[in-house]
Every structure is written in structure tokens, then in C-alpha cells.
N, C-alpha and C positions, 0 to 999 in steps of 0.2 A: 171283937171280943178276944180276950187273951185265952190261951190254953188253960184248961182247968187242972192240968197236971204239971208237976215239976218236970224239967228236962230229962232228969234221969228215969222218971217213971214213964214218960212218953216214949223215951228211946227203948226201954225194956218192952213196953207194949208192942211197939212197931217191930221189934225184933222177933217176936213170936208169931207174926203173920206169915203163914206158909204160902209157898207158891204152887205146891203140888198137893194132891189129895184134899182139895178143899171141899166144903160141904156141897156146894152146887155141882162140883165135878163128880163126887161120889153119887149124888142123885142120878146124874146122867149115866154114869157107869152101871149102877144097879139096874136102872131101867133097861138099858141096852142088853146086858147080860141075861136078865129075867126073860126078855123077849127073843133070845136066841141069837143076838148079834155078838160076834166076837171081835176083839180089837187088841191092839198092842198099845203100850203106854209110852209117852215121852221119847219118841224116837229121836236120837241125837243127830242122825244123818239127814234129817230133813230141816228146812229152814223154820226157825221159830220153835223147834221141838214140840210139835202139836200134842195136846193132852191125850187124845185117842187117835190111833191110826187104824183104818179099816181097809186093807188092800183089796179084799173081796169086793168092796163097794167103791174102790178107787176114791175113798173120801178120808179127809182128816177133819177132826173136830177140836176146836179151841173152846174152853170154857172160861170166859172172861169175867173177872170182878168188875163191876161197874165203876168203882172208884179208881182202881189201879190202871184201867184201860180207857179211862176218860169217856165213858158212855153218856154223851151229852143228851140232854132232854130226858134225863132219868133222875128220879128223886134221890137216888143213892149216890149220885156223882155231884160233889161240890168242892170247889177249890178251898183249901183251908185258908183261914184269914190271917194266919201267922206265916211269914216266909212265903208269901204269895207268889212272887216271881220264881223262886226256886221250885215250888210245887207245879206251877204252870209248865216250866221247862221239863221237869221230870215226867209229869203225866201225859203231856202232849208228845213228848219224845217217845214214850211207850206206845202212844197211838200211832205215831208215824212208822215205828219199827213194826207194828202189827200189820200195817197196811203193806209195808215192803215184803214181809214174810208171806202174807196172803198172795200177793202178786207173784212172788217167786214159786210158790206151791202151784198155783194155777198154770204158770208157764211150764212146770214140770208135768202138767196133766192131771193134777189132783183136783177133786171137788173139795171145796173148803166150806165148812159150816162153823159159824160162830154162835155159841149159846151164851146169853148173858146172864149174870147172877140174878138180875131182877125177873128174868123169865123163869127162874126156879122157885119163886115165891108161890105160895099155895094157891093164890087166885089164878095164876097163869101156867102153872107147871104141867097140868094134864094136857092142855092144848098144845104147848110147846113140845112136849115129848112125843105126842101123837104125830105132830108135823115132822118131827125129826125122823121117826120110824118110817113115815111115808116117803120122805126125801131119800132115805137110804134104799129102800125098795126100788125106787126109781132109778138109783144109780148102780144097781146090781149088774155085774159084768156078765 
């Protein structure tokens, strides 16, 4: 199936997609702050610039979009049907880079948590956030 937008429109739409302060990230941040967890944001001195850094809990959190980080077996991830090879290279490259950054952070002694966009949908959000809080409490230094 061909794209429903002209190339200029598609380019404009894609340029407006933000990598920081996304809706799923804001949901996680609001939950953590409301429940007394404090964190730093996007530390450039750590591999992958984690979305949230919690030194007290020796934990970093990445909030990944299912499409951009190739969350396979997820209904929100589908390779586009135009320029398929380019998209595969792009998205699977992101996934490989994520895995590399996670390994580097673990080697530095950090606990790494990945929260997926699909886990912030209304039917899963409560369970995911409760599990996140429990995980952090278990990592308290």
C-alpha cells in the first residue's frame, strides 16, 4: 500500500516526532514523582542518555516507543511498506544500539529498566507502574 501523504507532508509529520518528553515518558515521570521517587533526566555522561536516572536506586529507566525501538510482537510495531529495507536498517539499528547501551550501563553497575509505550496504554498502565515502583524499592541502596 502506498503512503497516503505526499512526501512533503510525510516529512513534516515525521519531523514533529519528539525524542524527549513523550507522552509515555511523562506518564512514568508523573507517577514516580507523585510517589516520592526523584530522578534526573537525560544524563549525557551515561551511555544512551537514559530518560530517567535514579542514583539513589542505582537505576536508569528508558521509556521506548514501540515503533522507533522495534518492539517485536507488539501491535504498535510494523515495518512500513514503503522503503522497507531502509526502515529495517534504521529500526533494527536502533534496537542494536539500545542493546549495546543497556549492556554498557549494566557493566557500569546500573540496573536498567525499559518501559515500552504499549505498557503505558490504559489497560496495562496500572500494573506496569506498580511493578516499576516495586522494582525500584528492591534496588534501594
